C-alpha positions as YAML, in Angstrom:
chain: A
units: angstrom
residues:
- id: 1
  name: MET
  ca: [-5.45, 11.39, 28.15]
- id: 2
  name: THR
  ca: [-7.33, 8.43, 26.74]
- id: 3
  name: PRO
  ca: [-5.66, 4.92, 27.73]
- id: 4
  name: ALA
  ca: [-4.37, 2.97, 24.88]
- id: 5
  name: ILE
  ca: [-3.95, -0.87, 24.50]
- id: 6
  name: ASN
  ca: [-0.73, -2.29, 25.73]
- id: 7
  name: LYS
  ca: [0.08, 1.05, 27.41]
- id: 8
  name: PRO
  ca: [-0.20, 1.91, 31.49]
- id: 9
  name: LEU
  ca: [-3.18, 3.74, 32.41]
- id: 10
  name: PRO
  ca: [-2.89, 7.56, 33.06]
- id: 11
  name: GLU
  ca: [-3.28, 8.62, 36.69]
- id: 12
  name: PHE
  ca: [-6.75, 9.07, 38.23]
- id: 13
  name: GLU
  ca: [-8.32, 8.85, 41.52]
- id: 14
  name: ALA
  ca: [-12.27, 8.05, 41.95]
- id: 15
  name: ALA
  ca: [-14.63, 7.16, 44.82]
- id: 16
  name: ALA
  ca: [-16.44, 3.95, 45.02]
- id: 17
  name: THR
  ca: [-18.75, 2.38, 47.11]
- id: 18
  name: GLY
  ca: [-17.56, 0.72, 50.51]
- id: 19
  name: GLY
  ca: [-15.53, 3.87, 50.90]
- id: 20
  name: LEU
  ca: [-13.03, 2.91, 48.45]
- id: 21
  name: LYS
  ca: [-10.55, 5.21, 46.72]
- id: 22
  name: VAL
  ca: [-9.63, 3.93, 43.42]
- id: 23
  name: SER
  ca: [-6.50, 4.73, 41.63]
- id: 24
  name: PRO
  ca: [-4.29, 2.62, 39.14]
- id: 25
  name: GLN
  ca: [-2.01, 1.60, 42.20]
- id: 26
  name: THR
  ca: [-5.05, 0.54, 44.11]
- id: 27
  name: PHE
  ca: [-4.98, -2.79, 42.43]
- id: 28
  name: HIS
  ca: [-1.29, -3.26, 41.53]
- id: 29
  name: GLY
  ca: [-0.70, -6.98, 41.33]
- id: 30
  name: GLN
  ca: [-4.34, -7.88, 40.25]
- id: 31
  name: ALA
  ca: [-6.23, -7.57, 36.92]
- id: 32
  name: VAL
  ca: [-9.12, -5.27, 36.88]
- id: 33
  name: VAL
  ca: [-12.37, -5.61, 34.98]
- id: 34
  name: LEU
  ca: [-13.70, -1.74, 34.50]
- id: 35
  name: TYR
  ca: [-17.23, -1.76, 33.18]
- id: 36
  name: PHE
  ca: [-18.82, 1.44, 32.30]
- id: 37
  name: TYR
  ca: [-22.65, 1.29, 32.09]
- id: 38
  name: PRO
  ca: [-25.32, 4.18, 31.46]
- id: 39
  name: LYS
  ca: [-27.39, 4.22, 34.66]
- id: 40
  name: ASP
  ca: [-28.39, 2.35, 37.77]
- id: 41
  name: HIS
  ca: [-31.84, 0.82, 38.20]
- id: 42
  name: THR
  ca: [-32.58, 0.47, 34.19]
- id: 43
  name: PRO
  ca: [-33.04, -2.81, 32.65]
- id: 44
  name: GLY
  ca: [-30.09, -3.33, 30.46]
- id: 45
  name: CYS
  ca: [-27.52, -2.28, 33.28]
- id: 46
  name: THR
  ca: [-29.31, -4.30, 36.00]
- id: 47
  name: THR
  ca: [-28.99, -7.39, 33.60]
- id: 48
  name: GLU
  ca: [-25.38, -6.61, 33.00]
- id: 49
  name: ALA
  ca: [-24.68, -6.11, 36.71]
- id: 50
  name: MET
  ca: [-26.24, -9.58, 37.56]
- id: 51
  name: GLN
  ca: [-24.27, -11.24, 34.85]
- id: 52
  name: PHE
  ca: [-21.09, -9.86, 36.43]
- id: 53
  name: ARG
  ca: [-22.39, -10.86, 39.86]
- id: 54
  name: ASP
  ca: [-23.24, -14.36, 38.72]
- id: 55
  name: ARG
  ca: [-19.84, -14.89, 37.20]
- id: 56
  name: TYR
  ca: [-17.83, -13.04, 40.09]
- id: 57
  name: LYS
  ca: [-16.27, -16.14, 41.53]
- id: 58
  name: ASP
  ca: [-15.07, -17.05, 38.20]
- id: 59
  name: PHE
  ca: [-13.40, -13.77, 37.79]
- id: 60
  name: VAL
  ca: [-11.75, -13.79, 41.20]
- id: 61
  name: LYS
  ca: [-10.47, -17.29, 40.38]
- id: 62
  name: ALA
  ca: [-9.14, -16.16, 37.12]
- id: 63
  name: GLY
  ca: [-7.18, -13.26, 39.09]
- id: 64
  name: ALA
  ca: [-9.35, -10.30, 38.21]
- id: 65
  name: LEU
  ca: [-11.48, -7.90, 40.33]
- id: 66
  name: ILE
  ca: [-14.45, -6.11, 38.76]
- id: 67
  name: LEU
  ca: [-15.32, -2.53, 39.26]
- id: 68
  name: GLY
  ca: [-18.63, -0.83, 37.66]
- id: 69
  name: VAL
  ca: [-18.68, 2.70, 36.81]
- id: 70
  name: SER
  ca: [-21.40, 5.17, 35.85]
- id: 71
  name: ARG
  ca: [-22.31, 8.94, 36.51]
- id: 72
  name: ASP
  ca: [-24.83, 7.93, 39.20]
- id: 73
  name: ASN
  ca: [-24.06, 9.22, 42.83]
- id: 74
  name: MET
  ca: [-23.01, 7.15, 45.67]
- id: 75
  name: ALA
  ca: [-26.39, 6.99, 47.17]
- id: 76
  name: SER
  ca: [-27.79, 5.44, 43.96]
- id: 77
  name: HIS
  ca: [-24.83, 3.18, 43.65]
- id: 78
  name: GLU
  ca: [-25.20, 1.92, 47.32]
- id: 79
  name: LYS
  ca: [-28.93, 1.06, 46.63]
- id: 80
  name: PHE
  ca: [-28.16, -0.60, 43.23]
- id: 81
  name: LYS
  ca: [-25.31, -2.73, 44.94]
- id: 82
  name: GLN
  ca: [-27.51, -3.52, 48.00]
- id: 83
  name: ALA
  ca: [-30.60, -4.31, 45.70]
- id: 84
  name: LEU
  ca: [-28.65, -6.65, 43.39]
- id: 85
  name: GLU
  ca: [-26.28, -8.08, 46.10]
- id: 86
  name: LEU
  ca: [-23.23, -7.17, 44.03]
- id: 87
  name: PRO
  ca: [-20.08, -8.51, 45.62]
- id: 88
  name: PHE
  ca: [-17.96, -5.70, 43.73]
- id: 89
  name: GLU
  ca: [-17.79, -2.06, 44.04]
- id: 90
  name: LEU
  ca: [-19.36, 0.69, 41.81]
- id: 91
  name: ILE
  ca: [-17.31, 3.83, 40.98]
- id: 92
  name: ALA
  ca: [-19.62, 7.21, 41.22]
- id: 93
  name: ASP
  ca: [-18.12, 9.27, 38.35]
- id: 94
  name: THR
  ca: [-20.33, 12.19, 38.85]
- id: 95
  name: GLU
  ca: [-18.10, 14.60, 37.15]
- id: 96
  name: GLU
  ca: [-17.50, 12.30, 34.47]
- id: 97
  name: LYS
  ca: [-13.68, 12.32, 34.77]
- id: 98
  name: LEU
  ca: [-13.10, 8.64, 34.23]
- id: 99
  name: CYS
  ca: [-15.88, 8.57, 31.44]
- id: 100
  name: HIS
  ca: [-14.12, 11.21, 29.45]
- id: 101
  name: MET
  ca: [-10.86, 9.77, 30.15]
- id: 102
  name: PHE
  ca: [-11.96, 6.30, 28.83]
- id: 103
  name: GLY
  ca: [-13.91, 8.06, 26.01]
- id: 104
  name: VAL
  ca: [-17.27, 6.67, 26.78]
- id: 105
  name: VAL
  ca: [-19.43, 9.77, 26.69]
- id: 106
  name: LYS
  ca: [-21.25, 9.75, 23.43]
- id: 107
  name: ASN
  ca: [-23.93, 11.67, 21.74]
- id: 108
  name: LYS
  ca: [-26.96, 9.46, 21.71]
- id: 109
  name: ILE
  ca: [-30.76, 9.97, 20.48]
- id: 110
  name: MET
  ca: [-33.47, 9.35, 23.09]
- id: 111
  name: TYR
  ca: [-36.94, 9.86, 22.44]
- id: 112
  name: GLY
  ca: [-35.86, 11.85, 19.41]
- id: 113
  name: LYS
  ca: [-33.70, 14.25, 21.39]
- id: 114
  name: LYS
  ca: [-29.81, 14.39, 21.49]
- id: 115
  name: VAL
  ca: [-28.28, 13.48, 24.84]
- id: 116
  name: LYS
  ca: [-25.13, 12.86, 26.10]
- id: 117
  name: GLY
  ca: [-24.81, 9.21, 27.39]
- id: 118
  name: ILE
  ca: [-22.47, 6.71, 28.51]
- id: 119
  name: GLU
  ca: [-21.52, 3.87, 25.69]
- id: 120
  name: ARG
  ca: [-21.66, 0.55, 27.50]
- id: 121
  name: SER
  ca: [-17.97, -0.34, 27.27]
- id: 122
  name: THR
  ca: [-15.49, -2.64, 29.14]
- id: 123
  name: PHE
  ca: [-11.90, -2.48, 29.81]
- id: 124
  name: LEU
  ca: [-9.27, -5.09, 30.91]
- id: 125
  name: ILE
  ca: [-6.30, -3.99, 32.83]
- id: 126
  name: ASP
  ca: [-3.65, -6.34, 33.45]
- id: 127
  name: ALA
  ca: [-1.81, -6.81, 37.14]
- id: 128
  name: THR
  ca: [0.78, -4.07, 36.09]
- id: 129
  name: GLY
  ca: [-1.77, -1.44, 35.22]
- id: 130
  name: VAL
  ca: [-1.63, -1.79, 31.46]
- id: 131
  name: LEU
  ca: [-4.81, -1.77, 29.45]
- id: 132
  name: ARG
  ca: [-4.85, -4.93, 27.45]
- id: 133
  name: ALA
  ca: [-8.37, -5.03, 25.94]
- id: 134
  name: GLU
  ca: [-11.35, -2.98, 25.41]
- id: 135
  name: TRP
  ca: [-14.99, -3.62, 24.24]
- id: 136
  name: ARG
  ca: [-16.99, -0.50, 23.18]
- id: 137
  name: GLY
  ca: [-20.78, -0.03, 22.35]
- id: 138
  name: ILE
  ca: [-21.33, -3.56, 23.46]
- id: 139
  name: LYS
  ca: [-24.44, -5.67, 23.75]
- id: 140
  name: VAL
  ca: [-24.99, -7.26, 27.25]
- id: 141
  name: ALA
  ca: [-25.81, -10.66, 25.94]
- id: 142
  name: GLY
  ca: [-22.83, -13.09, 25.99]
- id: 143
  name: HIS
  ca: [-20.50, -10.05, 26.86]
- id: 144
  name: VAL
  ca: [-19.53, -11.21, 30.41]
- id: 145
  name: ASP
  ca: [-18.51, -14.57, 29.15]
- id: 146
  name: GLU
  ca: [-16.45, -12.86, 26.59]
- id: 147
  name: VAL
  ca: [-14.54, -10.57, 29.22]
- id: 148
  name: LEU
  ca: [-14.13, -13.86, 31.31]
- id: 149
  name: LYS
  ca: [-12.48, -15.50, 28.47]
- id: 150
  name: ALA
  ca: [-10.11, -12.62, 27.84]
- id: 151
  name: VAL
  ca: [-9.29, -12.61, 31.75]
- id: 152
  name: LYS
  ca: [-8.27, -16.19, 31.49]
- id: 153
  name: VAL
  ca: [-6.09, -15.73, 28.59]
- id: 154
  name: LEU
  ca: [-4.29, -12.83, 30.31]
- id: 155
  name: LYS
  ca: [-3.74, -15.08, 33.38]
- id: 156
  name: LYS
  ca: [-2.14, -17.66, 31.36]
- id: 157
  name: ALA
  ca: [0.20, -15.18, 29.56]
- id: 158
  name: ALA
  ca: [1.24, -13.82, 32.82]
...
């Protein structure tokens, strides 16, 4: 079941770095920025992760937690997190359960071949577990600031 704006998230459980088990109940009482990205250690994904890292304190101050999600395995995530000194956890969605749930698996053309890939997307979940905003097929430039603005609006509305 795909999450819908202004509706509670469906049940799920996922493993993240730091030995964290993630479900909608894990962060009850705190807003969550869930961002999906194609692959660890690639240029666009590295830039996006660093931008979230650099604004992390602003997100925390605004009452939101950040979680990155890709199909990479835990070992890759741990290296990526360590290399970039990321202060937030990364979910290893190796079976694509979350990716399919959020509808971010898309057919892409890469080097002239059709491949299944992750569409860079971000979801904002409020403190009660309700999906409040989504950005799909985004460009990295300026995106983190846009998400932070939405988090601040959400905090004021709470």
